[in-house]
C-alpha positions as CSV (number, residue, x, y, z in Angstrom):
1,M,54.4,112.8,107.4
2,R,53.3,109.2,106.9
3,R,56.2,108.7,104.6
4,Y,58.6,108.8,107.5
5,R,58.9,106.6,110.6
6,F,58.6,109.5,113.1
7,G,57.0,112.0,110.8
8,G,54.1,112.8,113.1
9,I,56.2,113.5,116.2
10,A,58.7,115.6,114.2
11,A,56.0,117.6,112.5
12,L,54.3,118.4,115.9
13,I,57.6,119.6,117.4
14,A,58.5,121.6,114.3
15,L,55.0,123.2,114.2
16,V,55.2,124.1,118.0
17,H,58.5,125.8,117.4
18,L,57.2,127.6,114.4
19,A,54.0,128.8,116.2
20,A,56.1,130.0,119.1
21,V,58.3,132.0,116.8
22,T,55.3,133.5,115.0
23,V,53.5,134.5,118.2
24,L,56.6,136.0,119.8
25,G,57.6,137.8,116.5
26,T,54.1,139.4,116.3
27,L,54.4,140.4,119.9
28,A,57.9,141.9,119.3
29,L,56.6,143.9,116.3
30,A,53.6,145.2,118.2
31,T,55.3,146.0,121.5
32,D,59.0,146.2,120.8
33,Q,59.6,143.6,123.6
34,G,61.7,141.0,121.8
35,D,63.6,139.4,124.6
36,L,61.6,136.1,124.4
37,L,61.9,135.9,120.6
38,W,65.7,136.6,120.8
39,Q,66.2,133.9,123.4
40,L,64.1,131.3,121.6
41,V,65.8,131.8,118.2
42,T,69.4,132.5,119.2
43,R,69.5,130.6,122.6
44,N,71.3,133.7,123.9
45,S,69.9,135.8,126.7
46,S,72.4,138.7,126.4
47,L,71.5,141.6,124.1
48,D,72.6,144.5,126.3
49,W,73.1,146.9,123.5
50,Y,69.4,146.8,122.7
51,A,68.2,146.9,126.3
52,E,66.0,149.9,127.3
53,P,67.5,151.9,130.2
54,G,66.1,150.8,133.5
55,K,64.2,147.8,132.0
56,D,64.9,144.1,131.6
57,T,63.2,143.8,128.2
58,F,64.9,144.3,124.8
59,A,63.6,146.9,122.3
60,L,64.6,145.0,119.2
61,P,64.7,147.0,115.9
62,W,61.9,146.0,113.6
63,G,64.4,144.9,111.0
64,L,66.1,142.6,113.4
65,T,62.8,141.1,114.4
66,L,61.9,140.5,110.7
67,L,65.2,138.6,110.4
68,L,64.6,136.4,113.5
69,I,61.2,135.1,112.3
70,P,62.5,133.4,109.1
71,I,65.5,132.1,111.1
72,G,63.0,130.6,113.5
73,A,61.2,129.0,110.5
74,L,64.5,127.6,109.3
75,Q,65.1,126.0,112.7
76,A,61.6,124.5,112.6
77,W,62.5,123.0,109.2
78,A,65.7,121.7,110.7
79,L,63.8,120.0,113.5
80,W,61.6,118.3,111.0
81,Q,64.5,117.1,108.9
82,V,66.4,115.8,112.0
83,L,63.6,114.1,113.9
84,R,61.5,112.6,111.2
85,G,63.7,109.5,110.8
86,P,64.2,107.4,107.7
87,A,61.6,106.9,105.0
88,R,59.1,104.0,105.5
89,G,59.4,101.0,103.3
90,E,61.5,97.9,103.1
91,P,64.8,98.8,104.9
92,A,68.0,98.3,103.1
93,R,70.3,95.5,104.3
94,R,73.7,96.9,103.8
95,G,75.9,95.3,106.4
96,R,77.3,95.9,109.8
97,S,79.5,98.9,108.9
98,V,76.5,100.8,107.5
99,A,74.6,100.2,110.8
100,L,77.5,101.4,112.8
101,L,77.9,104.5,110.7
102,R,74.2,105.3,111.2
103,L,74.6,104.9,114.9
104,A,77.7,107.1,115.0
105,L,76.0,109.8,112.9
106,Y,72.9,109.7,115.2
107,A,75.2,110.0,118.2
108,G,76.8,113.1,116.6
109,V,73.4,114.6,116.0
110,A,72.4,113.9,119.6
111,C,75.5,115.7,120.9
112,G,74.7,118.7,118.7
113,L,71.0,118.8,119.9
114,V,72.1,118.6,123.5
115,L,74.5,121.5,123.1
116,V,72.0,123.5,121.2
117,A,68.9,122.9,123.4
118,G,70.8,122.8,126.7
119,S,73.1,125.8,126.2
120,P,70.8,128.2,128.1
121,L,70.6,125.8,131.1
122,I,74.3,125.2,131.0
123,L,75.0,128.9,131.0
124,A,72.4,129.5,133.8
125,L,73.8,126.8,136.0
126,R,77.4,127.7,135.2
127,I,78.4,124.1,134.6
128,S,81.0,124.9,131.9
129,W,82.7,121.5,132.2
130,I,79.9,120.1,130.2
131,W,81.2,121.9,127.1
132,S,84.5,120.1,127.4
133,A,82.9,116.8,128.1
134,M,80.6,117.0,125.1
135,G,83.5,118.3,123.0
136,I,85.5,115.1,123.9
137,V,82.5,112.9,123.2
138,S,81.9,114.6,119.8
139,A,85.6,114.3,118.8
140,V,85.5,110.5,119.6
141,V,82.3,110.1,117.6
142,Q,83.8,112.1,114.7
143,L,86.8,109.8,114.6
144,A,84.4,106.8,114.4
145,V,82.5,108.4,111.6
146,V,85.7,109.0,109.7
147,W,86.7,105.4,109.8
148,L,83.2,104.0,109.2
149,F,82.8,106.2,106.1
150,F,86.1,104.7,104.8
151,L,84.5,101.2,105.1
152,V,81.0,102.1,103.8
153,L,82.3,103.8,100.6
154,R,84.5,100.9,99.7
155,D,82.5,99.8,96.6
156,T,81.4,103.2,95.3
157,V,84.4,105.6,95.5
158,S,87.9,105.4,94.3
159,R,90.6,104.2,96.7
160,G,92.5,107.5,96.4
161,L,89.5,109.6,97.5
162,R,88.8,107.2,100.4
163,V,92.4,107.3,101.6
164,F,92.5,111.1,101.4
165,S,89.3,111.4,103.4
166,L,90.6,108.9,106.0
167,V,93.9,110.7,106.5
168,A,92.3,114.2,106.6
169,G,89.5,113.1,108.8
170,T,91.8,111.3,111.2
171,V,94.1,114.2,111.5
172,A,91.2,116.6,112.1
173,G,89.6,114.2,114.6
174,V,92.8,113.7,116.6
175,S,93.5,117.4,116.5
176,G,90.1,118.2,117.8
177,L,90.2,115.6,120.5
178,G,93.7,116.7,121.6
179,Q,92.5,120.4,121.8
180,E,89.6,119.5,124.0
181,I,91.8,117.4,126.4
182,A,94.6,120.1,126.4
183,G,91.9,122.7,127.2
184,L,90.8,120.8,130.3
185,F,94.4,121.1,131.7
186,D,94.9,124.7,130.4
187,A,97.8,123.6,128.3
188,L,97.9,126.5,126.0
189,S,101.1,125.5,124.2
190,A,99.7,122.1,123.5
191,T,96.5,123.6,122.2
192,R,98.4,125.8,119.8
193,I,100.3,122.8,118.5
194,L,97.2,120.6,118.1
195,N,95.5,123.5,116.3
196,L,97.9,122.7,113.5
197,A,99.2,126.4,113.4
198,G,95.7,127.6,112.5
199,G,95.2,124.9,109.8
200,Y,92.8,122.7,111.8
201,G,89.8,124.2,110.1
202,F,91.2,123.6,106.6
203,V,91.9,119.9,107.3
204,S,88.4,119.5,108.7
205,M,86.9,121.1,105.7
206,A,89.0,119.0,103.4
207,W,87.5,115.9,104.9
208,C,83.9,117.2,104.6
209,V,84.4,118.2,101.0
210,S,85.8,114.7,100.2
211,I,82.8,113.1,101.8
212,L,80.4,115.3,99.9
213,I,82.2,114.4,96.6
214,A,81.8,110.7,97.5
215,Q,78.1,111.2,98.4
216,A,77.5,112.9,95.1
217,R,78.8,109.7,93.3
218,D,76.8,107.3,95.5
219,R,73.1,106.6,94.8
220,R,72.4,106.0,98.4
221,W,72.3,109.7,99.1
222,S,70.1,112.3,97.3
223,A,71.3,115.5,95.6
224,A,69.4,117.5,98.3
225,T,71.6,116.0,101.1
226,V,74.7,116.9,99.2
227,R,73.5,120.5,98.6
228,I,72.7,120.8,102.3
229,G,76.2,119.6,103.2
230,V,77.7,122.2,100.9
231,I,75.6,125.0,102.6
232,A,76.8,123.7,106.0
233,Q,80.4,124.1,105.0
234,V,79.8,127.6,103.7
235,V,78.2,128.6,107.0
236,A,81.0,126.9,109.0
237,F,83.5,128.9,106.9
238,L,81.9,132.2,107.9
239,Q,81.5,131.4,111.6
240,P,83.8,133.2,114.1
241,D,85.2,129.8,115.2
242,G,85.8,128.7,111.6
243,F,88.3,130.2,109.2
244,V,87.0,133.8,109.0
245,T,86.3,136.2,111.8
246,F,84.7,139.6,111.5
247,G,86.6,141.5,114.2
248,G,85.7,142.3,117.8
249,N,85.3,146.0,117.5
250,G,82.6,146.2,120.0
251,F,79.9,147.3,117.5
252,P,76.5,145.8,118.0
253,S,76.2,145.0,114.3
254,I,79.2,142.7,114.5
255,L,78.0,141.0,117.7
256,T,74.5,140.6,116.3
257,F,75.9,139.1,113.1
258,Y,77.8,136.5,115.1
259,T,74.7,135.6,117.0
260,L,72.4,135.4,114.0
261,L,75.0,133.3,112.1
262,G,75.1,130.9,115.0
263,A,71.3,130.7,114.9
264,V,71.2,129.6,111.2
265,S,74.0,127.1,111.7
266,V,71.6,124.1,111.6
267,F,72.6,122.7,108.2
268,G,75.4,120.6,109.7
269,L,73.0,118.7,111.9
270,V,70.5,118.4,109.0
271,W,73.2,116.9,106.8
272,E,74.3,114.4,109.4
273,A,70.7,113.4,110.1
274,R,69.8,113.0,106.4
275,T,73.0,111.1,105.8
276,A,71.9,108.6,108.5
277,H,68.3,108.6,107.4
278,E,69.0,107.7,103.8
279,L,71.4,104.9,104.7
280,A,68.4,103.2,106.4
281,G,65.9,104.1,103.7
282,P,64.5,101.7,101.1
283,V,66.7,100.5,98.3
284,P,66.5,103.2,95.6
285,L,65.0,102.1,92.3
286,P,67.3,101.7,89.4
287,L,67.7,104.9,87.3
288,P,65.8,104.9,84.0
289,Q,68.0,103.9,81.1
290,R,69.2,106.8,79.1
291,E,71.2,107.1,76.0
292,P,74.8,107.3,76.7
293,A,75.8,110.9,77.0
294,R,78.1,112.2,74.3
295,A,81.5,112.8,75.5
296,A,82.3,116.4,76.0
297,G,84.5,117.4,73.1
298,R,86.9,120.3,72.8
299,A,85.8,123.6,71.4
300,A,87.0,124.5,67.9
301,A,90.1,126.6,67.7
302,R,89.5,130.3,66.9
303,W,91.4,133.1,65.3
304,W,94.7,133.0,67.1
305,P,95.3,136.8,67.5
306,L,92.2,137.1,69.7
307,A,93.3,134.1,71.8
308,A,96.8,135.5,72.1
309,L,95.2,138.8,73.3
310,A,93.2,137.0,76.0
311,V,96.5,135.5,77.2
312,A,98.4,138.8,77.1
313,L,95.8,141.0,78.8
314,P,96.6,139.9,82.4
315,L,100.3,140.6,81.7
316,L,99.8,144.2,80.8
317,P,99.0,145.7,84.3
318,A,101.6,143.2,85.7
319,A,104.3,144.7,83.5
320,L,103.4,148.2,84.5
321,N,103.5,147.3,88.1
322,L,106.8,145.4,87.9
323,A,108.4,148.3,86.1
324,R,107.6,150.4,89.2
325,G,109.1,147.8,91.6
326,R,105.8,146.3,92.8
327,Y,104.6,142.8,92.3
328,L,101.2,142.8,94.2
329,S,97.9,143.5,92.4
330,I,96.2,145.0,95.6
331,G,98.7,145.2,98.4
332,P,97.7,146.8,101.8
333,R,94.5,148.6,100.7
334,G,90.9,147.8,100.3
335,V,88.3,146.4,102.7
336,I,88.8,142.8,101.6
337,E,92.6,142.8,102.2
338,E,92.1,144.6,105.5
339,F,89.4,142.1,106.5
340,V,91.6,139.0,105.7
341,R,94.8,140.5,107.2
342,V,93.3,141.8,110.4
343,N,90.7,139.2,111.2
344,G,91.5,136.1,109.1
345,G,94.5,134.7,111.0
346,S,98.0,134.2,109.8
347,T,97.2,131.2,107.5
348,N,94.5,133.1,105.6
349,A,96.6,136.2,105.4
350,M,99.6,134.3,103.9
351,A,97.2,132.6,101.4
352,W,95.8,136.0,100.4
353,F,99.4,137.3,100.0
354,A,100.3,134.3,97.7
355,L,97.2,134.9,95.5
356,D,97.8,138.6,95.5
357,A,101.3,138.1,94.3
358,F,100.2,135.4,91.7
359,V,97.8,137.9,90.1
360,G,100.3,140.8,90.5
361,V,102.9,139.1,88.4
362,G,100.5,138.0,85.7
363,G,99.8,134.5,86.8
364,P,96.3,134.4,85.4
365,A,97.8,134.5,81.9
366,L,98.9,130.9,82.6
367,L,95.3,129.9,83.4
368,V,94.1,131.5,80.2
369,L,96.9,129.8,78.2
370,V,95.8,126.4,79.5
371,A,92.2,127.2,78.7
372,V,93.1,128.3,75.1
373,L,95.2,125.1,74.5
374,R,92.8,122.6,76.0
375,R,89.4,124.3,75.2
376,T,87.3,121.8,77.1
377,R,84.0,123.0,78.6
378,R,85.1,122.4,82.2
379,V,88.4,124.2,81.9
380,L,86.9,127.1,80.0
381,R,84.1,127.5,82.6
382,T,86.5,127.2,85.6
383,T,89.0,129.7,84.1
384,T,86.2,132.2,83.2
385,L,84.8,132.0,86.7
386,A,88.2,132.4,88.4
387,L,89.0,135.5,86.2
388,S,85.6,137.0,87.0
389,V,86.0,136.5,90.7
390,A,89.5,138.0,90.7
391,A,88.2,141.0,88.7
392,A,85.4,141.5,91.2
393,V,87.8,141.4,94.1
394,A,90.1,144.0,92.3
395,A,87.1,146.3,91.6
396,V,85.9,146.2,95.2
397,S,89.4,146.8,96.5
398,A,89.8,149.8,94.1
399,S,86.5,151.4,95.0
400,R,86.9,150.9,98.7
401,A,90.6,151.7,99.0
402,T,91.8,154.1,101.7
403,P,95.2,155.8,102.0
404,P,97.6,153.9,104.4
405,S,97.6,155.3,107.9
406,W,100.6,153.5,109.2
407,E,104.2,154.7,109.4
408,F,106.5,151.9,110.5
409,G,104.0,149.0,110.5
410,Y,100.4,148.1,109.9
411,E,97.6,146.4,111.8
412,G,97.1,142.7,111.5
413,T,99.3,139.9,110.3
414,Q,102.7,141.1,109.2
415,I,102.7,139.6,105.7
416,Y,104.4,142.3,103.7
417,P,108.3,142.4,103.6
418,E,109.9,145.1,105.7
419,G,110.7,148.2,103.7
420,M,108.4,147.2,100.8
421,F,106.2,150.3,101.3
422,T,108.0,153.4,102.3
423,R,107.3,157.1,101.8
424,G,108.9,158.7,98.8
425,A,110.5,162.2,98.5
426,D,107.0,163.7,98.2
427,G,105.8,162.0,101.4
428,E,103.5,159.6,99.6
429,V,103.5,155.8,99.8
430,F,103.3,154.1,96.3
431,L,101.4,150.9,96.7
432,G,101.3,150.0,93.0
433,I,99.0,150.8,90.2
434,S,95.3,150.8,91.0
435,P,93.7,147.4,91.3
436,S,91.0,148.6,88.9
437,W,93.6,148.0,86.0
438,Y,94.0,144.4,87.0
439,G,90.2,144.0,87.3
440,A,89.6,145.5,83.9
441,A,92.3,143.3,82.3
442,L,91.0,140.1,83.9
443,L,87.4,140.9,83.1
444,A,88.3,141.6,79.4
445,S,90.2,138.3,79.2
446,A,87.2,136.4,80.6
447,L,84.8,138.1,78.1
448,L,87.2,137.2,75.3
449,L,87.1,133.5,76.3
450,L,83.3,133.7,76.4
451,V,83.2,135.2,72.9
452,L,85.8,132.8,71.4
453,Y,84.4,129.6,72.9
454,P,80.7,130.0,73.7
455,A,78.6,127.2,75.2
456,A,76.6,125.0,73.0
457,P,73.0,126.2,72.5
458,A,71.7,123.2,74.5
459,R,73.7,124.4,77.5
460,R,72.3,127.9,77.5
461,V,69.5,127.1,79.9
462,R,67.1,129.6,81.3
463,R,68.3,129.2,84.9
464,H,71.5,131.0,84.1
465,V,69.6,134.3,83.6
466,L,68.9,134.9,87.3
467,P,72.5,134.3,88.5
468,A,73.8,136.5,85.6
469,G,71.3,139.3,86.6
470,L,72.2,139.1,90.2
471,A,76.0,139.2,89.4
472,T,75.4,142.3,87.2
473,L,73.5,144.1,90.0
474,L,76.1,143.3,92.5
475,A,78.8,144.6,90.2
476,L,76.8,147.8,89.6
477,A,76.5,148.3,93.4
478,F,80.2,148.9,93.7
479,V,80.4,151.4,90.7
480,P,80.5,155.0,92.0
481,A,77.9,157.4,90.8
482,A,79.1,159.5,87.8
483,D,78.1,162.8,89.5
484,Q,80.1,162.1,92.6
485,T,83.6,163.1,91.6
486,R,86.4,162.0,93.8
487,G,88.2,165.2,94.5
488,P,90.3,165.8,97.6
489,V,89.6,163.8,100.8
490,T,90.3,165.2,104.3
491,A,90.6,162.1,106.4
492,A,90.1,162.1,110.2
493,E,93.8,161.8,110.9
494,D,94.4,164.9,108.8
495,C,92.3,167.0,111.2
496,V,94.6,166.2,114.1
497,P,98.0,165.1,112.6
498,H,100.7,163.7,114.9
499,D,104.4,164.3,114.7
500,R,106.1,161.3,113.0
501,W,108.8,160.9,115.7
502,T,107.3,162.1,119.0
503,G,103.6,161.2,118.3
504,E,102.5,164.6,119.7
505,P,99.5,166.3,118.1
506,Q,100.2,169.2,115.8
507,V,98.1,172.2,114.6
508,P,97.2,171.5,111.0
509,E,97.1,174.2,108.3
510,L,93.6,173.7,106.9
511,T,91.4,175.8,104.6
512,R,88.0,177.0,105.6
513,D,86.3,174.0,103.8
514,Q,88.7,171.5,105.4
515,R,87.9,173.0,108.8
516,L,84.2,172.5,108.2
517,V,84.8,168.9,107.0
518,C,86.9,168.2,110.2
519,S,84.1,169.8,112.3
520,L,81.5,167.4,110.8
521,R,83.8,164.4,111.1
522,Q,84.8,165.1,114.7
523,A,81.2,165.9,115.8
524,N,80.3,162.4,114.7
525,V,76.7,163.6,114.1
526,I,76.6,162.5,110.5
527,A,78.3,159.2,109.5
528,F,80.7,159.7,106.6
529,A,82.9,157.0,105.1
530,A,86.7,157.6,105.4
531,T,86.9,157.9,101.6
532,T,84.0,160.4,101.2
533,P,85.3,163.4,99.2
534,D,85.2,166.8,100.8
535,S,82.9,168.1,98.0
536,V,80.2,165.5,98.9
537,I,80.4,166.4,102.6
538,L,80.2,170.1,101.9
539,A,77.2,169.6,99.6
540,H,75.5,167.5,102.3
541,A,76.3,170.2,104.8
542,R,74.8,173.0,102.6
543,R,71.6,170.9,102.1
544,L,71.3,170.5,105.9
545,C,71.9,174.3,106.3
546,G,68.9,174.9,104.1
547,V,66.8,172.6,106.3
548,Y,68.1,174.4,109.4
549,T,67.5,177.9,108.1
550,R,63.9,177.2,106.8
551,N,63.0,175.5,110.1
552,D,59.9,174.0,108.4
553,P,58.2,171.6,110.9
554,E,57.5,169.0,108.3
555,E,61.0,169.1,106.8
556,V,62.6,168.9,110.3
557,A,60.3,166.0,111.2
558,R,61.3,164.2,108.0
559,L,65.0,164.8,108.7
560,R,64.6,163.2,112.2
561,A,62.7,160.2,110.8
562,V,65.0,159.5,107.8
563,E,68.4,160.5,109.1
564,G,67.9,160.5,112.9
565,L,69.0,164.2,113.1
566,T,67.5,167.0,115.1
567,R,67.9,170.7,114.4
568,E,69.6,171.3,117.7
569,V,72.4,168.7,117.2
570,L,73.3,170.4,113.8
571,T,73.8,173.9,115.3
572,Y,77.5,173.7,116.2
573,P,78.7,171.3,113.4
574,L,77.1,173.6,110.7
575,A,78.1,176.9,112.3
576,Q,81.1,177.4,109.9
577,V,79.0,177.1,106.7
578,C,75.5,178.1,107.8
579,P,74.8,181.7,108.8
580,S,71.7,180.9,110.7
581,A,73.5,178.3,112.8
582,A,76.4,180.7,113.2
583,A,74.1,183.3,114.6
584,V,72.7,180.9,117.2
585,V,76.2,179.8,118.2
586,S,77.3,183.5,118.4
587,A,74.3,184.3,120.6
588,A,75.0,181.3,122.8
589,T,78.6,182.3,123.1
590,A,77.8,185.9,124.0
591,E,75.3,184.7,126.6
592,R,77.8,182.4,128.1
593,E,80.5,185.1,128.2
594,R,78.0,187.5,129.8
595,E,77.2,184.9,132.5
596,N,80.9,184.2,133.1
597,Q,81.7,187.9,133.3
598,E,78.8,188.4,135.7
599,W,80.1,185.5,137.8
600,E,83.6,187.0,137.9
601,D,82.4,190.5,138.8
602,D,80.3,189.1,141.6
603,A,83.2,187.1,142.9
604,R,85.4,190.2,142.8
605,R,82.8,192.2,144.8
606,M,82.6,189.3,147.2
607,C,86.3,189.3,147.9
608,D,86.3,193.1,148.2
609,A,83.5,192.9,150.8
610,S,85.3,190.2,152.8
611,P,87.0,191.4,156.1
612,R,90.6,192.5,155.7
613,H,93.2,191.0,158.0
614,R,95.0,193.4,160.4
615,P,98.3,191.8,161.4
616,R,99.3,191.9,165.1
617,I,102.9,192.4,164.2
618,E,104.5,193.9,161.1
619,P,105.0,191.2,158.4
620,A,108.0,191.1,156.1
621,R,105.6,190.9,153.1
622,A,101.8,190.8,152.8
623,V,99.8,190.2,149.7
624,R,96.0,190.5,149.4
625,L,94.9,189.0,146.0
626,R,92.3,191.2,144.4
627,E,91.2,188.5,141.9
628,P,89.3,185.5,143.4
629,Q,91.1,182.2,143.0
630,W,89.7,178.8,142.3
631,T,90.8,175.2,142.1
632,D,89.7,172.3,140.0
633,Y,89.8,169.6,142.7
634,G,90.1,171.7,145.8
635,V,93.8,171.2,146.3
636,L,96.7,173.7,146.3
637,D,100.2,172.2,146.2
638,A,103.8,173.5,146.5
639,Y,106.4,171.1,145.1
640,E,110.2,171.4,145.6
641,P,112.8,168.9,144.6
642,T,114.4,166.9,147.5
643,E,117.7,165.1,147.8
644,D,116.1,161.7,147.8
645,G,114.1,162.5,144.7
646,A,110.7,161.5,146.3
647,D,107.7,161.4,144.0
648,P,105.2,164.0,145.3
649,F,102.3,162.1,143.7
650,D,103.1,158.9,145.7
651,D,104.0,160.2,149.2
652,G,100.6,159.9,150.9
653,L,100.4,163.6,151.7
654,L,96.8,163.9,150.4
655,E,95.6,161.3,152.9
656,R,97.3,163.3,155.7
657,A,95.7,166.6,154.5
658,Q,92.3,164.9,154.4
659,D,92.7,163.7,158.0
660,D,93.5,167.2,159.1
661,G,90.9,168.8,156.8
662,L,93.0,171.8,155.9
663,V,96.8,171.5,155.6
664,A,99.6,168.9,155.7
665,A,103.4,169.0,154.8
666,L,106.4,166.8,154.1
667,P,109.9,168.0,153.1
668,G,109.5,169.7,149.7
669,H,105.7,169.1,149.5
670,L,103.0,171.4,151.1
671,M,99.3,170.9,150.5
672,V,96.3,173.1,151.4
673,L,92.7,171.9,150.9
674,T,89.7,174.1,150.0
675,H,86.2,173.6,148.5
676,S,86.4,173.1,144.7
677,D,83.0,174.6,143.9
678,F,83.5,178.1,145.3
679,D,85.9,180.9,144.7
680,I,88.6,181.7,147.3
681,C,89.6,185.1,148.7
682,V,93.3,184.8,149.5
683,T,95.7,186.7,151.7
684,L,99.4,185.7,152.0
685,E,101.7,187.0,154.8
686,T,105.4,186.2,155.4
687,Y,107.1,187.0,158.7
688,D,110.7,187.0,159.9
689,R,109.5,185.8,163.4
690,R,106.6,184.0,164.8
691,P,103.3,186.0,164.8
692,P,100.7,185.7,167.5
693,V,98.0,183.1,167.0
694,E,94.7,184.4,165.8
695,T,91.5,182.3,165.9
696,R,88.7,184.9,166.1
697,G,86.6,185.1,163.0
698,W,88.0,181.8,161.5
699,D,86.4,178.4,161.2
700,H,89.6,176.4,161.1
701,V,93.2,177.3,162.0
702,A,96.0,174.8,161.7
703,E,99.8,174.9,161.6
704,V,102.4,172.5,160.2
705,G,106.2,172.4,159.9
706,Y,107.7,172.6,156.4
707,L,111.2,172.1,155.1
708,S,111.9,174.2,152.0
709,P,114.9,172.7,150.1
710,T,115.1,175.6,147.5
711,G,113.6,178.6,149.2
712,R,110.7,178.9,146.8
713,I,107.3,178.1,148.3
714,V,104.6,178.6,145.6
715,L,101.2,177.0,146.0
716,R,99.5,176.2,142.7
717,D,96.8,174.2,141.0
718,D,98.1,173.1,137.6
719,L,94.6,172.0,136.4
720,S,92.9,175.4,136.9
721,G,96.0,177.5,136.3
722,T,95.9,179.1,139.7
723,E,99.3,180.1,141.1
724,L,99.9,182.1,144.4
725,P,102.8,184.4,145.2
726,D,105.9,183.0,146.8
727,L,105.6,182.5,150.6
728,S,109.3,182.2,151.4
729,L,111.3,184.9,153.3
730,D,113.4,186.5,150.6
731,G,114.2,183.1,149.0
732,R,115.4,181.6,152.3
733,A,115.7,177.8,152.3
734,G,115.3,175.8,155.5
735,H,112.6,175.1,158.1
736,Y,109.3,177.1,158.1
737,R,106.1,177.0,160.0
738,I,103.0,177.4,157.8
739,R,99.8,178.6,159.6
740,V,96.6,178.4,157.5
741,H,93.3,180.2,158.4
742,Y,90.1,179.2,156.7
743,D,86.7,180.8,156.9
744,W,83.4,180.1,155.1
745,F,81.0,183.0,154.7
746,D,77.6,183.5,153.1
747,W,77.0,185.8,150.1
748,K,73.9,187.0,148.3
749,G,74.6,186.8,144.6
750,P,75.2,184.3,141.8
751,Q,77.5,182.6,144.3
752,T,75.8,181.5,147.4
753,G,78.9,181.7,149.5
754,G,82.7,182.2,149.5
755,Q,85.9,181.0,151.1
756,R,88.5,183.2,152.9
757,L,92.0,181.9,153.2
758,L,94.9,183.5,155.2
759,I,98.3,181.7,154.9
760,M,101.2,182.8,157.2
761,A,104.7,181.6,156.7
762,F,107.6,182.3,159.1
763,P,110.9,180.6,160.0
764,G,110.7,178.0,162.7
765,K,111.7,174.4,163.4
766,G,109.6,171.5,164.3
767,D,107.5,169.2,162.2
768,R,104.6,168.7,164.7
769,P,101.2,169.7,163.3
770,V,99.1,171.9,165.6
771,T,95.4,172.7,165.3
772,H,94.6,176.0,166.9
773,R,90.9,175.9,166.1
774,K,88.9,172.9,164.9
775,P,86.2,173.4,162.3
776,R,82.7,173.6,163.6
777,E,80.3,170.6,163.1
778,R,77.8,171.5,160.4
779,G,74.4,169.9,160.9
């Protein structure tokens, strides 16, 4: 601490932050209340997907809590790095431009600290204009930093690199400043233009990389500062507002990743602060004199057939692919391609397409040819690394490839030419040969280069062992297990296929095993990847059937703890493959059918016991429905087309019926209201003349005028399937009067009550509604 000007203060602040994170982390692990830890580390008070119902605290998963604690420690380290100041000692006198650069860098650090520390307060007070104001200030400061770096690096960096950094930094700074100003005035078109068609981030990163290269060649900055700057650029590349986004699918894992990535984005501030600190530090001591390094020579030429084979290997899969009319090594398949195309933006998608086409036509053979001809250590190392990365991408794409689910287009940026991927005569889409062939060819070519031109013994240092081991483990992680054969895959869209032209769902022709796979996929109880073979799903289902059948308490408890599954939730998904589960489902179905039958029998007895209506005059037709009727929403409608083509769903008749409480009518539209929770005993009567009014024994009697355009008056409820007989007089069109009688009565049985409905229809003019008896007030 004494080595730095403000080391004591910086250490105190960093230790306080670290102590707070440790205490709150321990509290979160002990009580599952992690809201304070989350807010302290992420500066974000929103974590609704982990909130406990009815509580204001967050029940953080223990794994997330264990991640937050080291992130908080990283933030404490960043506070120490930023606030400690330059090292003590005789300050360097390096001119006015260096002092101005330090001042500009510290101003940028201050802006970042204000935004980081003050974001909770800004969000709480809803003073969002501060974001724009600080953005404008930061952009102006960044422009100053760009020009001052151009002056400070005059004596240590080539003019070409300085000019490149000046141009790139100025373009990025002006673009950022313009975007902030355009955002204040909601000028969306100007914002898109100033964003450089999505290339703003690339220009900004180009400036940062050029400055890092210059710092690596300048003794005023340490190698640690350069490495921190590189890490800062990697983190910025992965951030949602950088070049790559991870999709907004609404999954908590994605949102949590965004937030945690923002919490670890401290390396940019540390790099700026260290860059300023070291400019003011003591003059570095001269480096010890070393023997001049021997110029890196070219590797000796090897047996030319092997070198020619290394060049030819990338051309072999390309030739096979081109012979089938395809020039892409991967195409629209695999998680990496989907990730870039859907979430990476148009610029990244086009860059991916160009690289995919380059590998697809055998372009890596040119890189291998250059490496074989030059044979310098740098060229050989770069070529081998590029071939290995391309092989890894091809392997991941092949192992995680899914069949295309699009017909006329695809999700994301439209980068593939129209008509490039169409269904053949067999209905399949040929995307090209498997990317695994490209991966194998590129990896074999890289291994040949390593064998032909190995590094000198002095270069084979021990630190290469760990990266090589990690790379091997990572590659093995994507290799499928040998006992998991691929076999047929029944995807989710195969369970409910849709017609290609109409988009209507169709009934698929599935085998018994496929029906079981669809049952497990649609139940969404067990998470299976889209590419999981049916044999794996069936084997897993049979294992769960054994657990279900044995019903061993310890085994069931282990299933719940490890897989989060209970025996009850597995009953219906396993019914098709597990006899014990099928027996439970059959018993539950039989019980449900028994209860439904008992309900229907009771409703029928209820209607049989209800009073019969005795007409005062002879009706032309009378129908007493023996079967009880019911409605889904308590509404019976009769629709008939009218000359004006009025929409019955938008004529306001429901509001009229609700005002009356029983019945309402418009030309071609008749509506009767009932209670949706109880069965209805219905009697329909049609007269050729007006019948006497009857109110005795009824709770509510109302009459409306109705114009029947077609002479077919059929009340129905399409949702429940209820349809009553025609009320018209022998199909007569014209004016009718509809009189509706409603009665509620108690019943001792599964149903606590029932409804009695008598509807009379007879010819008569007049649209005036009449209420013969109002419903009683129920207290």
